[in-house]
PyMOL Python script that loads the backbone (N, CA, C, O; Angstrom):
from pymol import cmd

cmd.read_pdbstr("""\
ATOM      1  N   UNK A   1      64.059 142.864 127.096  1.00  0.00           N
ATOM      2  CA  UNK A   1      64.599 143.325 125.838  1.00  0.00           C
ATOM      3  C   UNK A   1      64.291 141.799 124.658  1.00  0.00           C
ATOM      4  O   UNK A   1      64.597 140.607 124.698  1.00  0.00           O
ATOM      5  N   UNK A   2      63.512 142.716 123.671  1.00  0.00           N
ATOM      6  CA  UNK A   2      63.594 141.456 122.806  1.00  0.00           C
ATOM      7  C   UNK A   2      64.756 140.680 122.228  1.00  0.00           C
ATOM      8  O   UNK A   2      65.833 141.211 121.956  1.00  0.00           O
ATOM      9  N   UNK A   3      64.425 139.111 122.014  1.00  0.00           N
ATOM     10  CA  UNK A   3      65.581 138.502 121.274  1.00  0.00           C
ATOM     11  C   UNK A   3      64.753 137.623 120.632  1.00  0.00           C
ATOM     12  O   UNK A   3      63.539 137.440 120.722  1.00  0.00           O
ATOM     13  N   UNK A   4      65.887 136.940 119.749  1.00  0.00           N
ATOM     14  CA  UNK A   4      65.488 135.671 118.987  1.00  0.00           C
ATOM     15  C   UNK A   4      66.612 135.258 118.809  1.00  0.00           C
ATOM     16  O   UNK A   4      67.678 135.658 119.277  1.00  0.00           O
ATOM     17  N   UNK A   5      66.258 133.963 117.723  1.00  0.00           N
ATOM     18  CA  UNK A   5      67.362 133.024 117.554  1.00  0.00           C
ATOM     19  C   UNK A   5      66.985 132.274 116.012  1.00  0.00           C
ATOM     20  O   UNK A   5      65.798 132.519 115.796  1.00  0.00           O
ATOM     21  N   UNK A   6      67.388 131.713 115.234  1.00  0.00           N
ATOM     22  CA  UNK A   6      67.433 131.163 113.886  1.00  0.00           C
ATOM     23  C   UNK A   6      68.558 130.229 114.061  1.00  0.00           C
ATOM     24  O   UNK A   6      69.653 130.466 114.572  1.00  0.00           O
ATOM     25  N   UNK A   7      67.915 128.630 113.328  1.00  0.00           N
ATOM     26  CA  UNK A   7      69.323 127.732 112.953  1.00  0.00           C
ATOM     27  C   UNK A   7      69.455 127.362 111.657  1.00  0.00           C
ATOM     28  O   UNK A   7      68.436 127.069 111.031  1.00  0.00           O
ATOM     29  N   UNK A   8      70.743 127.310 111.026  1.00  0.00           N
ATOM     30  CA  UNK A   8      70.957 127.088 109.978  1.00  0.00           C
ATOM     31  C   UNK A   8      71.219 126.278 109.466  1.00  0.00           C
ATOM     32  O   UNK A   8      72.447 126.303 109.533  1.00  0.00           O
ATOM     33  N   UNK A   9      70.923 125.370 108.868  1.00  0.00           N
ATOM     34  CA  UNK A   9      71.196 123.604 108.705  1.00  0.00           C
ATOM     35  C   UNK A   9      72.846 124.114 107.459  1.00  0.00           C
ATOM     36  O   UNK A   9      72.589 124.761 106.443  1.00  0.00           O
ATOM     37  N   UNK A  10      73.795 123.861 107.651  1.00  0.00           N
ATOM     38  CA  UNK A  10      75.093 124.053 106.902  1.00  0.00           C
ATOM     39  C   UNK A  10      76.105 123.187 108.090  1.00  0.00           C
ATOM     40  O   UNK A  10      76.261 123.145 109.310  1.00  0.00           O
ATOM     41  N   UNK A  11      76.699 122.499 106.737  1.00  0.00           N
ATOM     42  CA  UNK A  11      78.163 121.746 107.075  1.00  0.00           C
ATOM     43  C   UNK A  11      79.329 123.153 107.390  1.00  0.00           C
ATOM     44  O   UNK A  11      80.440 122.892 107.850  1.00  0.00           O
ATOM     45  N   UNK A  12      78.969 124.451 107.121  1.00  0.00           N
ATOM     46  CA  UNK A  12      80.293 125.248 107.049  1.00  0.00           C
ATOM     47  C   UNK A  12      79.826 126.309 108.383  1.00  0.00           C
ATOM     48  O   UNK A  12      79.798 127.494 108.053  1.00  0.00           O
ATOM     49  N   UNK A  13      79.631 126.153 109.159  1.00  0.00           N
ATOM     50  CA  UNK A  13      78.809 126.803 110.619  1.00  0.00           C
ATOM     51  C   UNK A  13      80.017 127.431 110.835  1.00  0.00           C
ATOM     52  O   UNK A  13      80.091 128.658 110.776  1.00  0.00           O
ATOM     53  N   UNK A  14      81.296 126.506 111.161  1.00  0.00           N
ATOM     54  CA  UNK A  14      82.501 127.270 111.964  1.00  0.00           C
ATOM     55  C   UNK A  14      83.207 128.537 111.130  1.00  0.00           C
ATOM     56  O   UNK A  14      83.574 129.622 111.582  1.00  0.00           O
ATOM     57  N   UNK A  15      83.282 127.959 109.561  1.00  0.00           N
ATOM     58  CA  UNK A  15      83.993 129.149 108.506  1.00  0.00           C
ATOM     59  C   UNK A  15      82.984 130.256 108.281  1.00  0.00           C
ATOM     60  O   UNK A  15      83.328 131.430 108.144  1.00  0.00           O
ATOM     61  N   UNK A  16      81.912 129.904 108.251  1.00  0.00           N
ATOM     62  CA  UNK A  16      80.472 131.453 108.109  1.00  0.00           C
ATOM     63  C   UNK A  16      80.692 131.948 109.637  1.00  0.00           C
ATOM     64  O   UNK A  16      81.016 133.125 109.799  1.00  0.00           O
ATOM     65  N   UNK A  17      80.567 131.291 110.519  1.00  0.00           N
ATOM     66  CA  UNK A  17      80.892 132.225 111.836  1.00  0.00           C
ATOM     67  C   UNK A  17      82.460 132.957 111.885  1.00  0.00           C
ATOM     68  O   UNK A  17      82.364 134.165 112.104  1.00  0.00           O
ATOM     69  N   UNK A  18      83.355 132.652 111.784  1.00  0.00           N
ATOM     70  CA  UNK A  18      84.685 133.320 111.828  1.00  0.00           C
ATOM     71  C   UNK A  18      84.487 134.674 110.907  1.00  0.00           C
ATOM     72  O   UNK A  18      84.691 135.840 111.246  1.00  0.00           O
ATOM     73  N   UNK A  19      83.816 133.934 109.059  1.00  0.00           N
ATOM     74  CA  UNK A  19      83.857 135.168 107.850  1.00  0.00           C
ATOM     75  C   UNK A  19      83.384 136.289 108.692  1.00  0.00           C
ATOM     76  O   UNK A  19      83.964 137.354 108.906  1.00  0.00           O
ATOM     77  N   UNK A  20      82.129 135.843 109.178  1.00  0.00           N
ATOM     78  CA  UNK A  20      81.028 136.982 109.491  1.00  0.00           C
ATOM     79  C   UNK A  20      82.048 137.956 110.542  1.00  0.00           C
ATOM     80  O   UNK A  20      82.480 139.072 110.254  1.00  0.00           O
ATOM     81  N   UNK A  21      82.278 137.246 111.751  1.00  0.00           N
ATOM     82  CA  UNK A  21      82.880 137.875 112.960  1.00  0.00           C
ATOM     83  C   UNK A  21      84.097 138.943 112.586  1.00  0.00           C
ATOM     84  O   UNK A  21      84.305 140.005 113.173  1.00  0.00           O
ATOM     85  N   UNK A  22      84.936 138.344 111.340  1.00  0.00           N
ATOM     86  CA  UNK A  22      86.499 138.946 110.858  1.00  0.00           C
ATOM     87  C   UNK A  22      85.755 140.468 110.441  1.00  0.00           C
ATOM     88  O   UNK A  22      86.042 141.552 110.950  1.00  0.00           O
ATOM     89  N   UNK A  23      84.754 140.226 109.405  1.00  0.00           N
ATOM     90  CA  UNK A  23      84.170 141.104 108.804  1.00  0.00           C
ATOM     91  C   UNK A  23      83.477 142.170 109.450  1.00  0.00           C
ATOM     92  O   UNK A  23      83.418 143.299 108.963  1.00  0.00           O
ATOM     93  N   UNK A  24      82.976 141.862 110.479  1.00  0.00           N
ATOM     94  CA  UNK A  24      82.672 143.195 111.688  1.00  0.00           C
ATOM     95  C   UNK A  24      83.583 143.395 112.651  1.00  0.00           C
ATOM     96  O   UNK A  24      83.195 143.957 113.676  1.00  0.00           O
ATOM     97  N   UNK A  25      84.702 143.068 112.563  1.00  0.00           N
ATOM     98  CA  UNK A  25      85.658 143.258 113.602  1.00  0.00           C
ATOM     99  C   UNK A  25      86.459 144.750 113.678  1.00  0.00           C
ATOM    100  O   UNK A  25      86.672 145.513 114.620  1.00  0.00           O
ATOM    101  N   UNK A  26      86.835 144.808 112.105  1.00  0.00           N
ATOM    102  CA  UNK A  26      87.110 146.270 111.784  1.00  0.00           C
ATOM    103  C   UNK A  26      86.133 147.374 112.187  1.00  0.00           C
ATOM    104  O   UNK A  26      86.528 148.483 111.827  1.00  0.00           O
ATOM    105  N   UNK A  27      85.066 147.374 112.780  1.00  0.00           N
ATOM    106  CA  UNK A  27      83.997 148.251 113.458  1.00  0.00           C
ATOM    107  C   UNK A  27      83.946 148.051 114.296  1.00  0.00           C
ATOM    108  O   UNK A  27      84.455 149.051 114.804  1.00  0.00           O
ATOM    109  N   UNK A  28      83.523 147.033 115.555  1.00  0.00           N
ATOM    110  CA  UNK A  28      82.919 146.257 116.217  1.00  0.00           C
ATOM    111  C   UNK A  28      83.713 145.580 117.778  1.00  0.00           C
ATOM    112  O   UNK A  28      84.634 144.868 117.379  1.00  0.00           O
ATOM    113  N   UNK A  29      83.691 145.567 118.735  1.00  0.00           N
ATOM    114  CA  UNK A  29      84.521 144.944 119.251  1.00  0.00           C
ATOM    115  C   UNK A  29      84.047 143.075 119.424  1.00  0.00           C
ATOM    116  O   UNK A  29      83.427 142.431 120.270  1.00  0.00           O
ATOM    117  N   UNK A  30      84.546 142.837 118.478  1.00  0.00           N
ATOM    118  CA  UNK A  30      84.089 141.371 117.921  1.00  0.00           C
ATOM    119  C   UNK A  30      85.366 140.573 118.940  1.00  0.00           C
ATOM    120  O   UNK A  30      86.496 140.971 119.223  1.00  0.00           O
ATOM    121  N   UNK A  31      84.597 139.236 119.347  1.00  0.00           N
ATOM    122  CA  UNK A  31      85.142 138.066 120.166  1.00  0.00           C
ATOM    123  C   UNK A  31      84.503 137.224 119.145  1.00  0.00           C
ATOM    124  O   UNK A  31      83.469 137.473 118.526  1.00  0.00           O
ATOM    125  N   UNK A  32      85.544 135.812 119.025  1.00  0.00           N
ATOM    126  CA  UNK A  32      85.022 134.796 118.585  1.00  0.00           C
ATOM    127  C   UNK A  32      86.154 133.682 118.171  1.00  0.00           C
ATOM    128  O   UNK A  32      87.258 134.071 117.789  1.00  0.00           O
ATOM    129  N   UNK A  33      85.922 132.634 118.236  1.00  0.00           N
ATOM    130  CA  UNK A  33      86.538 131.425 118.395  1.00  0.00           C
ATOM    131  C   UNK A  33      85.970 130.447 117.125  1.00  0.00           C
ATOM    132  O   UNK A  33      85.032 130.909 116.476  1.00  0.00           O
ATOM    133  N   UNK A  34      86.266 129.708 116.915  1.00  0.00           N
ATOM    134  CA  UNK A  34      85.801 128.599 115.654  1.00  0.00           C
ATOM    135  C   UNK A  34      84.264 128.391 116.146  1.00  0.00           C
ATOM    136  O   UNK A  34      83.307 128.377 115.373  1.00  0.00           O
ATOM    137  N   UNK A  35      84.190 128.248 117.427  1.00  0.00           N
ATOM    138  CA  UNK A  35      82.945 128.140 117.611  1.00  0.00           C
ATOM    139  C   UNK A  35      82.113 128.822 118.200  1.00  0.00           C
ATOM    140  O   UNK A  35      81.138 128.149 118.534  1.00  0.00           O
ATOM    141  N   UNK A  36      82.054 129.969 118.507  1.00  0.00           N
ATOM    142  CA  UNK A  36      81.454 130.865 118.876  1.00  0.00           C
ATOM    143  C   UNK A  36      81.779 132.265 119.248  1.00  0.00           C
ATOM    144  O   UNK A  36      82.653 132.595 120.049  1.00  0.00           O
ATOM    145  N   UNK A  37      80.632 133.411 118.292  1.00  0.00           N
ATOM    146  CA  UNK A  37      81.116 134.557 118.326  1.00  0.00           C
ATOM    147  C   UNK A  37      80.630 135.742 118.839  1.00  0.00           C
ATOM    148  O   UNK A  37      79.648 135.938 118.123  1.00  0.00           O
ATOM    149  N   UNK A  38      80.687 136.615 119.587  1.00  0.00           N
ATOM    150  CA  UNK A  38      79.555 137.657 119.459  1.00  0.00           C
ATOM    151  C   UNK A  38      79.956 139.096 118.902  1.00  0.00           C
ATOM    152  O   UNK A  38      81.128 139.459 118.802  1.00  0.00           O
ATOM    153  N   UNK A  39      79.095 139.706 118.628  1.00  0.00           N
ATOM    154  CA  UNK A  39      79.246 140.869 117.879  1.00  0.00           C
ATOM    155  C   UNK A  39      78.394 141.976 118.717  1.00  0.00           C
ATOM    156  O   UNK A  39      77.181 141.790 118.819  1.00  0.00           O
ATOM    157  N   UNK A  40      78.891 142.939 119.225  1.00  0.00           N
ATOM    158  CA  UNK A  40      78.108 143.848 119.827  1.00  0.00           C
ATOM    159  C   UNK A  40      77.747 145.189 118.758  1.00  0.00           C
ATOM    160  O   UNK A  40      78.582 146.093 118.783  1.00  0.00           O
ATOM    161  N   UNK A  41      76.963 145.306 118.144  1.00  0.00           N
ATOM    162  CA  UNK A  41      76.417 146.406 117.451  1.00  0.00           C
ATOM    163  C   UNK A  41      76.295 147.895 117.596  1.00  0.00           C
ATOM    164  O   UNK A  41      76.416 148.848 116.827  1.00  0.00           O
ATOM    165  N   UNK A  42      75.933 147.700 119.220  1.00  0.00           N
ATOM    166  CA  UNK A  42      75.852 148.998 119.962  1.00  0.00           C
ATOM    167  C   UNK A  42      75.650 148.030 121.485  1.00  0.00           C
ATOM    168  O   UNK A  42      75.857 146.824 121.619  1.00  0.00           O
ATOM    169  N   UNK A  43      75.300 148.771 122.260  1.00  0.00           N
ATOM    170  CA  UNK A  43      75.363 148.421 124.265  1.00  0.00           C
ATOM    171  C   UNK A  43      74.248 147.484 123.884  1.00  0.00           C
ATOM    172  O   UNK A  43      74.361 146.284 124.134  1.00  0.00           O
ATOM    173  N   UNK A  44      73.183 147.965 123.295  1.00  0.00           N
ATOM    174  CA  UNK A  44      71.787 146.978 123.571  1.00  0.00           C
ATOM    175  C   UNK A  44      71.883 146.320 122.156  1.00  0.00           C
ATOM    176  O   UNK A  44      70.774 145.813 121.985  1.00  0.00           O
ATOM    177  N   UNK A  45      72.508 146.123 121.268  1.00  0.00           N
ATOM    178  CA  UNK A  45      72.228 145.378 120.121  1.00  0.00           C
ATOM    179  C   UNK A  45      73.178 144.591 119.825  1.00  0.00           C
ATOM    180  O   UNK A  45      74.092 145.089 119.167  1.00  0.00           O
ATOM    181  N   UNK A  46      73.278 143.164 120.195  1.00  0.00           N
ATOM    182  CA  UNK A  46      74.219 141.843 119.967  1.00  0.00           C
ATOM    183  C   UNK A  46      73.751 140.794 119.411  1.00  0.00           C
ATOM    184  O   UNK A  46      72.610 140.346 119.524  1.00  0.00           O
ATOM    185  N   UNK A  47      74.520 140.430 118.870  1.00  0.00           N
ATOM    186  CA  UNK A  47      74.462 138.964 117.805  1.00  0.00           C
ATOM    187  C   UNK A  47      75.393 137.952 118.357  1.00  0.00           C
ATOM    188  O   UNK A  47      76.610 138.113 118.266  1.00  0.00           O
ATOM    189  N   UNK A  48      74.819 136.821 118.977  1.00  0.00           N
ATOM    190  CA  UNK A  48      75.855 135.673 119.520  1.00  0.00           C
ATOM    191  C   UNK A  48      75.448 134.702 118.169  1.00  0.00           C
ATOM    192  O   UNK A  48      74.378 134.527 117.585  1.00  0.00           O
ATOM    193  N   UNK A  49      76.894 134.130 117.949  1.00  0.00           N
ATOM    194  CA  UNK A  49      76.864 132.879 116.949  1.00  0.00           C
ATOM    195  C   UNK A  49      77.285 131.776 117.420  1.00  0.00           C
ATOM    196  O   UNK A  49      78.236 131.976 118.176  1.00  0.00           O
ATOM    197  N   UNK A  50      76.959 130.491 117.300  1.00  0.00           N
ATOM    198  CA  UNK A  50      77.355 129.074 117.708  1.00  0.00           C
ATOM    199  C   UNK A  50      77.324 128.410 116.234  1.00  0.00           C
ATOM    200  O   UNK A  50      76.446 128.493 115.375  1.00  0.00           O
ATOM    201  N   UNK A  51      78.644 127.680 116.209  1.00  0.00           N
ATOM    202  CA  UNK A  51      79.225 126.639 115.209  1.00  0.00           C
ATOM    203  C   UNK A  51      78.281 125.398 115.896  1.00  0.00           C
ATOM    204  O   UNK A  51      78.255 125.440 117.126  1.00  0.00           O
ATOM    205  N   UNK A  52      77.657 124.519 115.387  1.00  0.00           N
ATOM    206  CA  UNK A  52      77.173 122.939 115.629  1.00  0.00           C
ATOM    207  C   UNK A  52      77.966 122.338 114.280  1.00  0.00           C
ATOM    208  O   UNK A  52      78.503 123.061 113.441  1.00  0.00           O
ATOM    209  N   UNK A  53      77.944 121.309 114.248  1.00  0.00           N
ATOM    210  CA  UNK A  53      78.590 120.185 113.236  1.00  0.00           C
ATOM    211  C   UNK A  53      77.851 120.429 112.238  1.00  0.00           C
ATOM    212  O   UNK A  53      78.609 120.592 111.281  1.00  0.00           O
ATOM    213  N   UNK A  54      76.574 120.570 111.855  1.00  0.00           N
ATOM    214  CA  UNK A  54      75.598 120.797 110.965  1.00  0.00           C
ATOM    215  C   UNK A  54      74.734 121.787 111.250  1.00  0.00           C
ATOM    216  O   UNK A  54      73.542 121.674 110.965  1.00  0.00           O
ATOM    217  N   UNK A  55      75.269 122.945 111.885  1.00  0.00           N
ATOM    218  CA  UNK A  55      74.218 124.151 111.884  1.00  0.00           C
ATOM    219  C   UNK A  55      75.086 125.251 112.622  1.00  0.00           C
ATOM    220  O   UNK A  55      75.922 125.024 113.497  1.00  0.00           O
ATOM    221  N   UNK A  56      74.719 126.528 112.087  1.00  0.00           N
ATOM    222  CA  UNK A  56      75.218 127.649 112.411  1.00  0.00           C
ATOM    223  C   UNK A  56      73.644 128.115 113.616  1.00  0.00           C
ATOM    224  O   UNK A  56      72.492 128.140 113.183  1.00  0.00           O
ATOM    225  N   UNK A  57      73.912 128.341 114.687  1.00  0.00           N
ATOM    226  CA  UNK A  57      72.845 129.226 115.303  1.00  0.00           C
ATOM    227  C   UNK A  57      72.895 130.614 115.354  1.00  0.00           C
ATOM    228  O   UNK A  57      73.834 131.172 114.785  1.00  0.00           O
ATOM    229  N   UNK A  58      72.149 131.199 115.868  1.00  0.00           N
ATOM    230  CA  UNK A  58      72.343 132.972 115.354  1.00  0.00           C
ATOM    231  C   UNK A  58      71.312 133.222 116.644  1.00  0.00           C
ATOM    232  O   UNK A  58      70.255 132.591 116.628  1.00  0.00           O
ATOM    233  N   UNK A  59      71.516 133.892 117.475  1.00  0.00           N
ATOM    234  CA  UNK A  59      70.898 134.754 118.680  1.00  0.00           C
ATOM    235  C   UNK A  59      70.889 136.158 118.701  1.00  0.00           C
ATOM    236  O   UNK A  59      71.801 136.846 119.158  1.00  0.00           O
ATOM    237  N   UNK A  60      69.915 136.549 118.234  1.00  0.00           N
ATOM    238  CA  UNK A  60      70.002 138.321 118.256  1.00  0.00           C
ATOM    239  C   UNK A  60      69.187 138.820 119.484  1.00  0.00           C
ATOM    240  O   UNK A  60      68.168 138.253 119.877  1.00  0.00           O
ATOM    241  N   UNK A  61      69.857 140.203 120.197  1.00  0.00           N
ATOM    242  CA  UNK A  61      68.841 140.577 121.035  1.00  0.00           C
ATOM    243  C   UNK A  61      69.142 142.457 120.747  1.00  0.00           C
ATOM    244  O   UNK A  61      70.187 142.961 120.336  1.00  0.00           O
ATOM    245  N   UNK A  62      67.890 143.152 121.111  1.00  0.00           N
ATOM    246  CA  UNK A  62      67.931 144.502 120.603  1.00  0.00           C
ATOM    247  C   UNK A  62      66.468 145.033 121.529  1.00  0.00           C
ATOM    248  O   UNK A  62      65.495 144.495 122.058  1.00  0.00           O
ATOM    249  N   UNK A  63      67.016 146.417 121.338  1.00  0.00           N
ATOM    250  CA  UNK A  63      66.082 147.229 122.681  1.00  0.00           C
ATOM    251  C   UNK A  63      64.523 147.319 122.409  1.00  0.00           C
ATOM    252  O   UNK A  63      63.758 147.409 123.370  1.00  0.00           O
ATOM    253  N   UNK A  64      63.957 147.290 120.868  1.00  0.00           N
ATOM    254  CA  UNK A  64      62.953 147.142 120.599  1.00  0.00           C
ATOM    255  C   UNK A  64      62.762 146.339 119.334  1.00  0.00           C
ATOM    256  O   UNK A  64      63.741 146.149 118.612  1.00  0.00           O
ATOM    257  N   UNK A  65      61.443 145.796 118.970  1.00  0.00           N
ATOM    258  CA  UNK A  65      60.720 145.034 117.631  1.00  0.00           C
ATOM    259  C   UNK A  65      61.476 145.878 116.606  1.00  0.00           C
ATOM    260  O   UNK A  65      62.118 145.306 115.724  1.00  0.00           O
ATOM    261  N   UNK A  66      61.424 147.500 116.694  1.00  0.00           N
ATOM    262  CA  UNK A  66      62.242 147.468 114.953  1.00  0.00           C
ATOM    263  C   UNK A  66      63.463 147.144 114.476  1.00  0.00           C
ATOM    264  O   UNK A  66      63.973 146.831 113.400  1.00  0.00           O
ATOM    265  N   UNK A  67      63.941 147.400 116.181  1.00  0.00           N
ATOM    266  CA  UNK A  67      65.967 147.138 115.787  1.00  0.00           C
ATOM    267  C   UNK A  67      65.973 145.787 115.789  1.00  0.00           C
ATOM    268  O   UNK A  67      66.779 145.344 114.970  1.00  0.00           O
ATOM    269  N   UNK A  68      65.340 144.903 116.438  1.00  0.00           N
ATOM    270  CA  UNK A  68      65.545 143.653 116.441  1.00  0.00           C
ATOM    271  C   UNK A  68      65.279 142.605 115.006  1.00  0.00           C
ATOM    272  O   UNK A  68      65.868 141.599 114.612  1.00  0.00           O
ATOM    273  N   UNK A  69      64.180 143.333 114.509  1.00  0.00           N
ATOM    274  CA  UNK A  69      64.051 142.797 112.880  1.00  0.00           C
ATOM    275  C   UNK A  69      65.131 143.517 112.104  1.00  0.00           C
ATOM    276  O   UNK A  69      65.801 142.768 111.392  1.00  0.00           O
ATOM    277  N   UNK A  70      65.425 144.684 112.081  1.00  0.00           N
ATOM    278  CA  UNK A  70      66.745 145.296 111.652  1.00  0.00           C
ATOM    279  C   UNK A  70      68.164 144.563 111.966  1.00  0.00           C
ATOM    280  O   UNK A  70      68.987 144.348 111.076  1.00  0.00           O
ATOM    281  N   UNK A  71      68.272 144.366 112.715  1.00  0.00           N
ATOM    282  CA  UNK A  71      69.646 143.439 112.947  1.00  0.00           C
ATOM    283  C   UNK A  71      69.289 141.822 112.594  1.00  0.00           C
ATOM    284  O   UNK A  71      70.214 141.011 112.624  1.00  0.00           O
ATOM    285  N   UNK A  72      68.126 141.448 112.311  1.00  0.00           N
ATOM    286  CA  UNK A  72      68.022 139.969 112.011  1.00  0.00           C
ATOM    287  C   UNK A  72      68.474 140.181 110.673  1.00  0.00           C
ATOM    288  O   UNK A  72      69.415 139.506 110.253  1.00  0.00           O
ATOM    289  N   UNK A  73      67.822 141.184 109.827  1.00  0.00           N
ATOM    290  CA  UNK A  73      67.584 141.214 108.369  1.00  0.00           C
ATOM    291  C   UNK A  73      69.712 141.480 108.109  1.00  0.00           C
ATOM    292  O   UNK A  73      70.476 140.766 107.460  1.00  0.00           O
ATOM    293  N   UNK A  74      69.911 142.280 108.616  1.00  0.00           N
ATOM    294  CA  UNK A  74      71.545 142.417 108.432  1.00  0.00           C
ATOM    295  C   UNK A  74      72.961 141.418 108.593  1.00  0.00           C
ATOM    296  O   UNK A  74      74.076 141.352 108.075  1.00  0.00           O
ATOM    297  N   UNK A  75      72.124 140.647 109.719  1.00  0.00           N
ATOM    298  CA  UNK A  75      72.893 139.645 110.456  1.00  0.00           C
ATOM    299  C   UNK A  75      72.924 138.314 108.904  1.00  0.00           C
ATOM    300  O   UNK A  75      73.906 137.917 108.277  1.00  0.00           O
ATOM    301  N   UNK A  76      71.266 137.902 108.705  1.00  0.00           N
ATOM    302  CA  UNK A  76      71.392 136.998 107.556  1.00  0.00           C
ATOM    303  C   UNK A  76      71.769 137.506 106.556  1.00  0.00           C
ATOM    304  O   UNK A  76      72.468 136.703 105.938  1.00  0.00           O
ATOM    305  N   UNK A  77      71.626 138.907 105.804  1.00  0.00           N
ATOM    306  CA  UNK A  77      72.219 139.118 104.251  1.00  0.00           C
ATOM    307  C   UNK A  77      73.820 139.008 104.615  1.00  0.00           C
ATOM    308  O   UNK A  77      74.661 138.747 103.754  1.00  0.00           O
ATOM    309  N   UNK A  78      74.106 139.217 105.864  1.00  0.00           N
ATOM    310  CA  UNK A  78      75.992 139.175 105.727  1.00  0.00           C
ATOM    311  C   UNK A  78      76.310 137.334 105.849  1.00  0.00           C
ATOM    312  O   UNK A  78      77.398 136.871 105.508  1.00  0.00           O
ATOM    313  N   UNK A  79      75.305 136.557 106.321  1.00  0.00           N
ATOM    314  CA  UNK A  79      75.712 135.404 106.513  1.00  0.00           C
ATOM    315  C   UNK A  79      75.525 134.577 105.141  1.00  0.00           C
ATOM    316  O   UNK A  79      76.308 133.664 104.878  1.00  0.00           O
ATOM    317  N   UNK A  80      74.683 134.849 104.449  1.00  0.00           N
ATOM    318  CA  UNK A  80      74.623 134.389 102.915  1.00  0.00           C
ATOM    319  C   UNK A  80      75.081 135.152 101.754  1.00  0.00           C
ATOM    320  O   UNK A  80      74.729 134.836 100.618  1.00  0.00           O
ATOM    321  N   UNK A  81      75.954 136.276 102.026  1.00  0.00           N
ATOM    322  CA  UNK A  81      77.096 136.874 101.449  1.00  0.00           C
ATOM    323  C   UNK A  81      78.290 136.088 101.427  1.00  0.00           C
ATOM    324  O   UNK A  81      78.993 136.084 100.417  1.00  0.00           O
ATOM    325  N   UNK A  82      78.668 135.246 102.708  1.00  0.00           N
ATOM    326  CA  UNK A  82      79.809 134.768 102.729  1.00  0.00           C
ATOM    327  C   UNK A  82      79.509 133.079 102.594  1.00  0.00           C
ATOM    328  O   UNK A  82      80.378 132.209 102.662  1.00  0.00           O
ATOM    329  N   UNK A  83      78.024 132.858 102.384  1.00  0.00           N
ATOM    330  CA  UNK A  83      77.490 131.484 101.905  1.00  0.00           C
ATOM    331  C   UNK A  83      77.289 131.478 100.550  1.00  0.00           C
ATOM    332  O   UNK A  83      76.448 130.642 100.219  1.00  0.00           O
ATOM    333  N   UNK A  84      77.766 132.121  99.630  1.00  0.00           N
ATOM    334  CA  UNK A  84      77.557 132.430  98.038  1.00  0.00           C
ATOM    335  C   UNK A  84      77.084 130.821  97.591  1.00  0.00           C
ATOM    336  O   UNK A  84      76.068 130.436  97.012  1.00  0.00           O
ATOM    337  N   UNK A  85      78.206 130.105  98.087  1.00  0.00           N
ATOM    338  CA  UNK A  85      78.124 128.978  97.228  1.00  0.00           C
ATOM    339  C   UNK A  85      77.119 127.955  97.462  1.00  0.00           C
ATOM    340  O   UNK A  85      76.698 127.156  96.625  1.00  0.00           O
ATOM    341  N   UNK A  86      76.654 128.090  99.102  1.00  0.00           N
ATOM    342  CA  UNK A  86      75.526 127.509  99.527  1.00  0.00           C
ATOM    343  C   UNK A  86      74.026 128.111  99.396  1.00  0.00           C
ATOM    344  O   UNK A  86      73.629 129.242  99.674  1.00  0.00           O
ATOM    345  N   UNK A  87      73.301 126.968  98.871  1.00  0.00           N
ATOM    346  CA  UNK A  87      72.088 127.965  99.020  1.00  0.00           C
ATOM    347  C   UNK A  87      71.369 127.445 100.252  1.00  0.00           C
ATOM    348  O   UNK A  87      70.865 126.323 100.298  1.00  0.00           O
ATOM    349  N   UNK A  88      71.347 128.483 101.432  1.00  0.00           N
ATOM    350  CA  UNK A  88      71.006 128.400 102.591  1.00  0.00           C
ATOM    351  C   UNK A  88      69.534 128.299 102.859  1.00  0.00           C
ATOM    352  O   UNK A  88      68.976 127.841 103.856  1.00  0.00           O
ATOM    353  N   UNK A  89      69.071 128.760 101.889  1.00  0.00           N
ATOM    354  CA  UNK A  89      67.397 128.714 101.982  1.00  0.00           C
ATOM    355  C   UNK A  89      66.770 129.815 102.927  1.00  0.00           C
ATOM    356  O   UNK A  89      67.502 130.680 103.408  1.00  0.00           O
ATOM    357  N   UNK A  90      65.511 129.786 103.173  1.00  0.00           N
ATOM    358  CA  UNK A  90      64.745 130.789 104.066  1.00  0.00           C
ATOM    359  C   UNK A  90      65.354 130.663 105.240  1.00  0.00           C
ATOM    360  O   UNK A  90      65.915 129.604 105.522  1.00  0.00           O
ATOM    361  N   UNK A  91      65.336 131.770 106.139  1.00  0.00           N
ATOM    362  CA  UNK A  91      66.007 131.544 107.567  1.00  0.00           C
ATOM    363  C   UNK A  91      64.906 132.016 108.372  1.00  0.00           C
ATOM    364  O   UNK A  91      64.551 133.190 108.266  1.00  0.00           O
ATOM    365  N   UNK A  92      64.385 131.298 109.089  1.00  0.00           N
ATOM    366  CA  UNK A  92      63.407 131.913 110.143  1.00  0.00           C
ATOM    367  C   UNK A  92      63.844 132.217 111.119  1.00  0.00           C
ATOM    368  O   UNK A  92      64.990 131.807 111.303  1.00  0.00           O
ATOM    369  N   UNK A  93      63.309 132.938 112.077  1.00  0.00           N
ATOM    370  CA  UNK A  93      63.666 133.610 113.254  1.00  0.00           C
ATOM    371  C   UNK A  93      62.784 133.209 114.161  1.00  0.00           C
ATOM    372  O   UNK A  93      61.595 133.367 113.888  1.00  0.00           O
ATOM    373  N   UNK A  94      63.142 132.624 115.392  1.00  0.00           N
ATOM    374  CA  UNK A  94      62.010 132.201 116.470  1.00  0.00           C
ATOM    375  C   UNK A  94      62.073 133.464 117.678  1.00  0.00           C
ATOM    376  O   UNK A  94      63.114 134.026 118.018  1.00  0.00           O
ATOM    377  N   UNK A  95      60.898 133.712 118.148  1.00  0.00           N
ATOM    378  CA  UNK A  95      61.183 134.801 119.382  1.00  0.00           C
ATOM    379  C   UNK A  95      61.577 133.707 120.338  1.00  0.00           C
ATOM    380  O   UNK A  95      61.316 132.506 120.275  1.00  0.00           O
ATOM    381  N   UNK A  96      62.467 134.583 121.508  1.00  0.00           N
ATOM    382  CA  UNK A  96      62.916 133.943 122.495  1.00  0.00           C
ATOM    383  C   UNK A  96      62.355 134.309 124.314  1.00  0.00           C
ATOM    384  O   UNK A  96      62.639 135.378 124.855  1.00  0.00           O
ATOM    385  N   UNK A  97      62.002 133.823 124.623  1.00  0.00           N
ATOM    386  CA  UNK A  97      61.241 134.230 126.173  1.00  0.00           C
ATOM    387  C   UNK A  97      62.160 134.899 126.919  1.00  0.00           C
ATOM    388  O   UNK A  97      61.869 135.293 128.049  1.00  0.00           O
TER     389      UNK A  97
END
""", "prot")
cmd.dss("prot")
cmd.show_as("cartoon", "prot")
cmd.util.cbc("prot")
cmd.orient("prot")
């Protein structure tokens, strides 16, 4: 299954993680703490978040390249929406082995 990750430099990682997870919790069986989050968009499409002191790390898994790219875009759009007071810059995803 294709997977990727992105690291976003921010001192507000925990805040964004919790806001995004709460936002999606009305639609998906989301699990989260201030340090980690898991959003199962579908059985085969998952995003995991990790809040570090100076970065938000996101991991996405999907069944194919198209779904992976679409999920990455949705995740970034939502994180940036909650981070509107802060310019997160371009968020680059790296493939996982």
